[in-house]
ZAMARGU-4260 file (C-alpha; in steps of 0.2 Angstrom, whole numbers, plus 5000, padded with zeros to 4 digits):
<rodrens>
0) 5397/6188/5792 | 5414/6195/5786 | 5430/6196/5795 | 5443/6210/5794 | 5453/6198/5784
5) 5440/6196/5771 | 5434/6214/5771 | 5447/6222/5758 | 5452/6206/5749 | 5454/6208/5730
10) 5438/6206/5721 | 5427/6208/5737 | 5414/6222/5736 | 5415/6236/5748 | 5407/6234/5765
15) 5390/6242/5769 | 5393/6260/5775 | 5388/6258/5793 | 5398/6272/5800 | 5400/6288/5789
20) 5414/6295/5799 | 5429/6293/5787 | 5436/6310/5782 | 5449/6311/5768 | 5459/6326/5763
25) 5459/6330/5748 | 5442/6322/5745 | 5439/6323/5726 | 5454/6322/5715 | 5473/6319/5717
30) 5488/6321/5707 | 5504/6310/5707 | 5514/6313/5723 | 5500/6321/5732 | 5498/6316/5751
35) 5481/6310/5756 | 5476/6311/5775 | 5463/6299/5781 | 5454/6300/5798 | 5442/6287/5805
40) 5432/6292/5821 | 5420/6281/5831 | 5411/6283/5847 | 5405/6269/5859 | 5387/6274/5862
45) 5383/6258/5872 | 5382/6255/5890 | 5397/6242/5891 | 5415/6243/5885 | 5419/6236/5868
50) 5433/6223/5870 | 5445/6216/5857 | 5442/6231/5846 | 5452/6230/5829 | 5453/6243/5815
55) 5459/6241/5798 | 5461/6254/5783 | 5461/6248/5765 | 5476/6251/5754 | 5470/6254/5736
60) 5481/6253/5721 | 5490/6269/5717 | 5493/6274/5735 | 5507/6271/5747 | 5508/6272/5766
65) 5518/6287/5772 | 5529/6279/5786 | 5526/6286/5804 | 5509/6294/5799 | 5498/6282/5809
70) 5490/6290/5824 | 5477/6284/5838 | 5470/6299/5847 | 5486/6308/5842 | 5497/6294/5849
75) 5509/6287/5836 | 5507/6268/5832 | 5523/6258/5831 | 5528/6256/5813 | 5547/6253/5814
80) 5548/6243/5798 | 5539/6257/5788 | 5523/6248/5789 | 5508/6250/5800 | 5496/6237/5807
85) 5481/6248/5802 | 5484/6241/5784 | 5487/6223/5790 | 5474/6209/5786 | 5469/6208/5804
90) 5470/6226/5807 | 5477/6236/5822 | 5472/6230/5840 | 5465/6245/5850 | 5461/6235/5865
95) 5446/6241/5875 | 5435/6256/5872 | 5424/6261/5887 | 5407/6267/5885 | 5405/6285/5880
100) 5423/6286/5873 | 5428/6291/5856 | 5443/6285/5846 | 5451/6294/5831 | 5462/6284/5820
105) 5472/6293/5806 | 5486/6289/5793 | 5493/6297/5777 | 5495/6290/5760 | 5505/6296/5745
110) 5499/6295/5727 | 5511/6285/5716 | 5522/6295/5705 | 5514/6286/5689 | 5496/6283/5689
115) 5484/6283/5675 | 5473/6298/5672 | 5455/6295/5678 | 5460/6280/5689 | 5448/6278/5703
120) 5454/6277/5721 | 5442/6270/5735 | 5446/6272/5753 | 5437/6264/5767 | 5440/6259/5785
125) 5432/6245/5796 | 5431/6240/5814 | 5426/6224/5823 | 5425/6220/5841 | 5421/6204/5852
130) 5403/6211/5854 | 5400/6217/5836 | 5402/6211/5818 | 5413/6220/5806 | 5406/6237/5803
135) 5412/6247/5787 | 5414/6266/5786 | 5408/6277/5772 | 5418/6274/5755 | 5428/6289/5749
140) 5431/6289/5731 | 5445/6299/5723 | 5450/6302/5705 | 5468/6303/5699 | 5471/6318/5687
145) 5486/6314/5676 | 5488/6317/5657 | 5501/6315/5644 | 5507/6330/5633 | 5512/6326/5616
150) 5510/6343/5608 | 5526/6352/5612 | 5540/6360/5602 | 5549/6343/5603 | 5535/6335/5592
155) 5537/6338/5574 | 5538/6331/5556 | 5553/6332/5544 | 5556/6330/5526 | 5574/6329/5520
160) 5582/6323/5504 | 5594/6308/5507 | 5606/6317/5494 | 5598/6330/5483 | 5579/6334/5480
165) 5578/6328/5462 | 5566/6316/5453 | 5571/6298/5456 | 5580/6302/5473 | 5575/6296/5490
170) 5569/6307/5503 | 5568/6304/5522 | 5551/6307/5530 | 5550/6306/5549 | 5540/6312/5564
175) 5546/6314/5581 | 5534/6313/5595 | 5539/6318/5613 | 5528/6315/5629 | 5532/6330/5640
180) 5517/6326/5652 | 5516/6316/5668 | 5506/6301/5662 | 5508/6287/5649 | 5500/6290/5632
185) 5491/6275/5625 | 5488/6270/5607 | 5498/6284/5600 | 5494/6286/5582 | 5505/6295/5570
190) 5498/6300/5553 | 5512/6304/5541 | 5506/6302/5523 | 5518/6299/5509 | 5521/6316/5501
195) 5514/6320/5484 | 5523/6314/5469 | 5534/6302/5479 | 5533/6284/5481 | 5535/6274/5497
200) 5550/6263/5497 | 5544/6246/5503 | 5551/6240/5519 | 5558/6256/5524 | 5546/6260/5538
205) 5554/6261/5555 | 5547/6264/5573 | 5562/6269/5585 | 5574/6262/5572 | 5565/6245/5572
210) 5555/6236/5558 | 5537/6236/5563 | 5523/6225/5555 | 5514/6238/5545 | 5501/6237/5531
215) 5511/6243/5516 | 5499/6237/5503 | 5493/6255/5499 | 5510/6262/5499 | 5506/6274/5513
220) 5510/6265/5529 | 5506/6280/5540 | 5493/6289/5529 | 5476/6295/5535 | 5468/6279/5528
225) 5478/6268/5539 | 5479/6277/5556 | 5493/6266/5562 | 5496/6264/5580 | 5514/6268/5581
230) 5516/6264/5600 | 5503/6256/5612 | 5510/6265/5627 | 5522/6280/5627 | 5528/6284/5644
235) 5531/6301/5652 | 5547/6309/5646 | 5549/6296/5632 | 5551/6300/5613 | 5544/6291/5598
240) 5552/6292/5581 | 5542/6286/5566 | 5551/6287/5549 | 5551/6279/5531 | 5559/6283/5515
245) 5551/6289/5499 | 5556/6291/5481 | 5552/6307/5471 | 5542/6302/5456 | 5549/6306/5439
250) 5545/6315/5428 | 5541/6330/5439 | 5539/6348/5434 | 5550/6361/5440 | 5546/6371/5456
255) 5533/6358/5461 | 5531/6358/5480 | 5532/6342/5489 | 5524/6345/5506 | 5523/6334/5521
260) 5509/6335/5534 | 5506/6324/5548 | 5495/6322/5563 | 5497/6314/5580 | 5484/6308/5592
265) 5482/6296/5607 | 5469/6289/5618 | 5471/6303/5631 | 5476/6317/5618 | 5465/6324/5604
270) 5472/6324/5586 | 5484/6338/5582 | 5493/6341/5566 | 5512/6341/5565 | 5522/6356/5558
275) 5522/6355/5539 | 5538/6351/5530 | 5540/6355/5511 | 5551/6352/5496 | 5547/6363/5481
280) 5538/6354/5467 | 5525/6359/5454 | 5510/6349/5450 | 5491/6349/5449 | 5477/6340/5457
285) 5461/6332/5448 | 5445/6325/5454 | 5437/6322/5437 | 5437/6303/5436 | 5423/6291/5440
290) 5431/6287/5456 | 5424/6303/5463 | 5406/6301/5464 | 5390/6303/5475 | 5384/6287/5483
295) 5367/6285/5490 | 5364/6268/5498 | 5346/6266/5494 | 5334/6261/5479 | 5326/6274/5469
300) 5310/6271/5479 | 5310/6272/5497 | 5298/6270/5511 | 5295/6283/5525 | 5306/6280/5540
305) 5320/6271/5530 | 5338/6276/5534 | 5348/6282/5519 | 5367/6284/5519 | 5373/6298/5508
310) 5392/6299/5505 | 5403/6308/5493 | 5419/6299/5488 | 5433/6310/5482 | 5449/6303/5474
315) 5463/6314/5469 | 5469/6308/5452 | 5481/6322/5450 | 5500/6324/5452 | 5500/6333/5468
320) 5491/6334/5484 | 5475/6344/5485 | 5474/6357/5499 | 5458/6363/5507 | 5446/6351/5499
325) 5428/6354/5504 | 5413/6343/5503 | 5395/6348/5505 | 5380/6336/5505 | 5363/6344/5504
330) 5347/6335/5510 | 5329/6339/5504 | 5315/6343/5516 | 5309/6325/5515 | 5325/6318/5522
335) 5330/6322/5540 | 5348/6321/5546 | 5352/6307/5559 | 5362/6315/5573 | 5379/6308/5576
340) 5380/6300/5559 | 5394/6311/5552 | 5409/6301/5547 | 5425/6303/5538 | 5433/6288/5530
345) 5422/6277/5541 | 5427/6286/5557 | 5414/6296/5566 | 5416/6314/5568 | 5408/6327/5579
350) 5392/6336/5573 | 5394/6354/5567 | 5382/6368/5564 | 5380/6361/5546 | 5381/6342/5546
355) 5383/6341/5528 | 5399/6351/5527 | 5416/6343/5528 | 5434/6350/5526 | 5450/6341/5522
360) 5466/6350/5524 | 5476/6340/5512 | 5472/6325/5500 | 5487/6317/5493 | 5488/6312/5475
365) 5480/6296/5472 | 5472/6296/5489 | 5454/6293/5492 | 5443/6301/5505 | 5425/6299/5510
370) 5413/6310/5519 | 5396/6303/5523 | 5380/6307/5533 | 5364/6297/5537 | 5347/6303/5535
375) 5329/6297/5538 | 5314/6298/5526 | 5302/6309/5535 | 5286/6300/5540 | 5272/6302/5536
380) 5275/6307/5518 | 5264/6308/5503 | 5266/6294/5490 | 5277/6299/5475 | 5286/6314/5483
385) 5303/6317/5475 | 5318/6318/5486 | 5332/6327/5476 | 5349/6324/5484 | 5364/6335/5479
390) 5382/6337/5483 | 5397/6347/5479 | 5416/6345/5479 | 5428/6360/5479 | 5447/6361/5479
395) 5458/6376/5475 | 5459/6373/5456 | 5441/6367/5453 | 5424/6361/5458 | 5412/6347/5454
400) 5393/6346/5457 | 5383/6329/5460 | 5365/6325/5460 | 5353/6310/5463 | 5334/6309/5465
405) 5324/6297/5475 | 5305/6295/5476 | 5294/6291/5492 | 5283/6275/5491 | 5271/6277/5506
410) 5257/6264/5511 | 5245/6261/5525 | 5248/6246/5536 | 5237/6236/5548 | 5245/6224/5560
415) 5236/6209/5566 | 5241/6212/5584 | 5235/6229/5584 | 5218/6226/5575 | 5207/6215/5585
420) 5189/6210/5589 | 5187/6206/5608 | 5172/6201/5618 | 5166/6213/5631 | 5157/6202/5643
425) 5155/6183/5647 | 5156/6169/5634 | 5140/6161/5640 | 5124/6171/5635 | 5106/6169/5638
430) 5091/6172/5625 | 5087/6189/5621 | 5103/6196/5630 | 5114/6209/5622 | 5131/6203/5616
435) 5144/6217/5615 | 5161/6216/5606 | 5175/6229/5604 | 5183/6232/5588 | 5200/6241/5588
440) 5209/6246/5572 | 5225/6256/5570 | 5234/6262/5555 | 5253/6259/5558 | 5258/6263/5540
445) 5265/6279/5533 | 5250/6284/5522 | 5232/6287/5525 | 5220/6272/5521 | 5204/6276/5511
450) 5188/6266/5510 | 5191/6258/5527 | 5177/6247/5532 | 5173/6234/5545 | 5164/6218/5538
455) 5154/6209/5552 | 5148/6192/5550 | 5137/6184/5563 | 5127/6168/5565 | 5108/6170/5562
460) 5105/6167/5580 | 5113/6184/5583 | 5100/6197/5578 | 5099/6216/5577 | 5118/6219/5574
465) 5123/6237/5576 | 5138/6247/5580 | 5141/6261/5593 | 5155/6274/5591 | 5157/6292/5595
470) 5144/6297/5582 | 5130/6287/5590 | 5122/6270/5586 | 5118/6263/5569 | 5113/6246/5561
475) 5127/6236/5553 | 5124/6235/5534 | 5128/6220/5523 | 5143/6229/5516 | 5150/6232/5533
480) 5154/6248/5544 | 5161/6262/5533 | 5174/6271/5542 | 5180/6282/5528 | 5198/6288/5529
485) 5211/6283/5542 | 5226/6294/5544 | 5243/6286/5547 | 5246/6283/5566 | 5227/6285/5569
490) 5217/6273/5578 | 5198/6269/5580 | 5187/6260/5592 | 5169/6255/5590 | 5157/6242/5598
495) 5147/6229/5589 | 5131/6225/5598 | 5119/6211/5594 | 5104/6202/5602 | 5103/6184/5605
500) 5088/6176/5597 | 5074/6169/5608 | 5068/6156/5609 | 5084/6146/5606 | 5090/6128/5610
505) 5101/6126/5625 | 5120/6124/5622 | 5118/6133/5605 | 5134/6140/5598 | 5135/6158/5591
510) 5149/6164/5581 | 5154/6182/5577 | 5168/6187/5565 | 5175/6203/5558 | 5188/6208/5545
515) 5196/6225/5540 | 5196/6230/5522 | 5203/6245/5514 | 5207/6251/5496 | 5225/6249/5498
520) 5227/6234/5508 | 5221/6216/5508 | 5208/6210/5520 | 5214/6209/5538 | 5205/6196/5549
525) 5201/6204/5566 | 5196/6188/5575 | 5181/6177/5579 | 5171/6176/5595 | 5162/6160/5600
530) 5147/6161/5612 | 5137/6147/5621 | 5119/6150/5624 | 5111/6144/5641 | 5092/6141/5638
535) 5079/6131/5647 | 5060/6128/5646 | 5049/6135/5660 | 5032/6130/5667 | 5022/6140/5680
540) 5006/6136/5689 | 4999/6153/5682 | 5002/6147/5664 | 4992/6130/5666 | 4973/6130/5664
545) 4960/6116/5665 | 4942/6117/5660 | 4927/6105/5659 | 4919/6111/5643 | 4903/6101/5643
550) 4887/6110/5645 | 4878/6096/5655 | 4884/6088/5671 | 4893/6072/5671 | 4880/6057/5670
555) 4883/6040/5677 | 4891/6028/5664 | 4896/6043/5654 | 4912/6052/5650 | 4916/6070/5649
560) 4931/6079/5642 | 4942/6090/5653 | 4954/6101/5643 | 4971/6105/5651 | 4982/6119/5643
565) 5000/6121/5647 | 5011/6136/5642 | 5030/6134/5640 | 5036/6151/5646 | 5054/6147/5644
570) 5066/6149/5630 | 5070/6131/5625 | 5059/6117/5619 | 5052/6106/5633 | 5055/6087/5628
575) 5047/6072/5635 | 5034/6082/5645 | 5022/6071/5655 | 5005/6077/5663 | 4999/6068/5678
580) 4981/6071/5683 | 4975/6067/5701 | 4956/6063/5700 | 4948/6063/5717 | 4929/6062/5721
585) 4921/6075/5732 | 4910/6069/5747 | 4892/6064/5741 | 4878/6076/5742 | 4864/6075/5755
590) 4852/6069/5741 | 4864/6055/5737 | 4866/6049/5754 | 4848/6048/5758 | 4844/6035/5745
595) 4846/6018/5754 | 4840/6008/5739 | 4855/6012/5728 | 4868/6008/5741 | 4867/5989/5739
600) 4868/5990/5720 | 4883/6002/5721 | 4892/5989/5733 | 4887/5975/5722 | 4893/5983/5706
605) 4910/5987/5715 | 4912/5969/5720 | 4907/5963/5702 | 4920/5975/5694 | 4933/5969/5707
610) 4930/5951/5702 | 4930/5955/5683 | 4946/5965/5684 | 4955/5951/5695 | 4950/5939/5681
615) 4957/5949/5668 | 4974/5952/5677 | 4976/5933/5680 | 4973/5930/5661 | 4986/5944/5657
620) 4998/5936/5669 | 4995/5918/5661 | 5000/5925/5644 | 4983/5927/5637 | 4979/5945/5633
625) 4961/5948/5628 | 4957/5962/5616 | 4958/5979/5625 | 4968/5973/5640 | 4981/5984/5647
630) 4998/5981/5638 | 5013/5977/5649 | 5028/5989/5651 | 5040/5991/5636 | 5052/5977/5633
635) 5066/5990/5636 | 5060/5993/5653 | 5055/5976/5661 | 5052/5984/5679 | 5034/5982/5686
640) 5022/5996/5684 | 5023/6009/5697 | 5012/6007/5712 | 5003/6023/5708 | 4996/6017/5692
645) 4977/6012/5692 | 4982/5994/5684 | 4990/5989/5700 | 4976/5988/5711 | 4957/5986/5710
650) 4946/6001/5713 | 4936/6002/5729 | 4919/6008/5731 | 4917/6025/5739 | 4936/6028/5738
655) 4945/6041/5727 | 4948/6036/5709 | 4966/6031/5704 | 4978/6044/5697 | 4978/6046/5678
660) 4995/6049/5669 | 4996/6054/5651 | 5009/6060/5639 | 5007/6078/5632 | 5013/6082/5615
665) 5030/6091/5613 | 5028/6109/5620 | 5038/6122/5611 | 5044/6137/5621 | 5031/6151/5622
670) 5016/6141/5615 | 5002/6132/5624 | 4999/6113/5622 | 4982/6106/5626 | 4978/6088/5632
675) 4961/6081/5632 | 4957/6070/5648 | 4941/6059/5649 | 4932/6061/5665 | 4927/6045/5674
680) 4909/6039/5674 | 4900/6039/5691 | 4896/6022/5699 | 4879/6026/5705 | 4864/6037/5702
685) 4869/6048/5716 | 4878/6065/5710 | 4896/6066/5714 | 4909/6080/5712 | 4927/6076/5705
690) 4942/6087/5708 | 4956/6087/5694 | 4973/6092/5700 | 4986/6092/5685 | 5005/6090/5689
695) 5018/6092/5675 | 5032/6079/5676 | 5047/6080/5665 | 5062/6069/5662 | 5053/6053/5665
700) 5058/6039/5653 | 5046/6034/5640 | 5046/6015/5645 | 5037/6019/5661 | 5021/6025/5652
705) 5006/6013/5651 | 4992/6018/5640 | 4980/6008/5652 | 4984/6020/5666 | 4975/6034/5657
710) 4958/6025/5658 | 4947/6031/5671 | 4934/6017/5669 | 4941/6002/5679 | 4926/5992/5674
715) 4929/5995/5655 | 4948/5991/5654 | 4946/5985/5636 | 4940/6002/5630 | 4953/6013/5621
720) 4956/6028/5632 | 4953/6045/5626
</rodrens>
């Protein structure tokens, strides 16, 4: 929160405009000596009195308080010392303002007698009370209007002979500049060139009678080429005298006029010429040397868009000044003038109706002037277009033409940042899915590109490559997509579409590359896309079949083949596929249960098989493996066989047979794989029915497979299973 003391401190920005009730008259511009009246009104809209109210006005630079002008509701404030408390750091104490009461505070300022032209004046008032923070009024900005006046009858140039106007004699060259205005003139420049056929006397330059450090190396300390600042500030009513001595050259023809022309300018005043002073001399001017030439700052071959500087340098090599010298620069249609580039002797000049026309009132003998313009090579442009540039120099006693020709070199251009290949979709794809990429190209050059083509290279896994543009859809040929001709500044967009192969392995990587080629430029890579394929195998119950192909029923002590066919309906190869068959016996038929004679034999056979199988297991456990015995688990997997295997328990008569697990061959995606399974033999003469239920198991380690578990005849463990 600010205080009134901080409100108008130097360097502190204005307060926010909380009350827009400050009225200033006049309210726009003021002149030196003008009286400014400021009135600040405010109203207590609250329901309680404002206590400790203080008001302060700002006192900007350039204004002075008018003693006795401070008022509070038409009541004068005490300012016996010529100062008012309204301008004090703490402001004026107005006491208490009851609710619903308005106060009007006013005072007058006087504009200082000397103030710079265009100086800004900001006025603002502020108030504060015990119950409120500092509140600022609106800011009123005034502009001081004040200007010097250098062009008046008392400002003139003079040319006088020290004794007589004869060759070899000295003459006194002077310029008198008087400021009759009301403001200071800053950076007063007096141009007072050494008259023709005279030579500057070194060290003779004076400003107000004092020696001034001036560059005299050119022998023309106040010439047009130097633009010497004679005085940094010339106050109102002051006079500046610039003078030097010159010696008339010898020999010199009779009746030669020696003329003196000058000019005066300041920051606030435009340049104006001084009245001409003359001595009669006879001479001639010349511009026929190599120093007068047409300068084109560019090589013979230019590109469209290049900026070219065209200048005509004229040097007077005669014996007198050249009056009314005119320069004209002519540009061809392929060059366009750059506005604001006109310059004379390196100084910018205002544009005219004909930018290439320049005029010089006087060019002293031996003096060099330069007129220049800038131009741009038109873009686009046809390659090889000639650009003839011409110029002319005219003076009262002669003229001289100039000429130079340039040629356009235009080429197409393809920037890497503007010619790209981007993916339109996710980076992870699935088999048989479409992949879409966008190709954007743009000719940022200055000539058309011919033979434009997009060469597309994709991995074999990306099939049926084609492109889509405004003309429709077509296949991508080995030579690329032919786009023909691309004009300068033109752009094209097309889509590259391909289909992912199916089937395909999971995590396969697919790459798609493209480059831009044309007849005029080298190949431009557009980028490379990298895709990852997510694929998997798939098995469904509908795709698995099982059939018992034998023509005759299953007989006791016989085997039958059951064919199981699986189909990988996915898009990737299924590895380590295992097929588990659950073999269950159906309840015996009525004929089988009615034969009491075979039941004892079936039980006896079951007991015999249990004893034989137990003996074989004990021999295997003791380290003796008879031929055909079930091998143990792989050494890499020493864990005991699964309880679900047939080798872990003896079959029981009348119970379901053990499950049979076998390894199927590797199943490629989309192709069936068949596994023959041997049906178990029956244990009695009674007819039995068996149910086969296949289950597919994947991702089981190979070490858990036991070939013995595929045997369905527990009694014939030594037989090699089917």
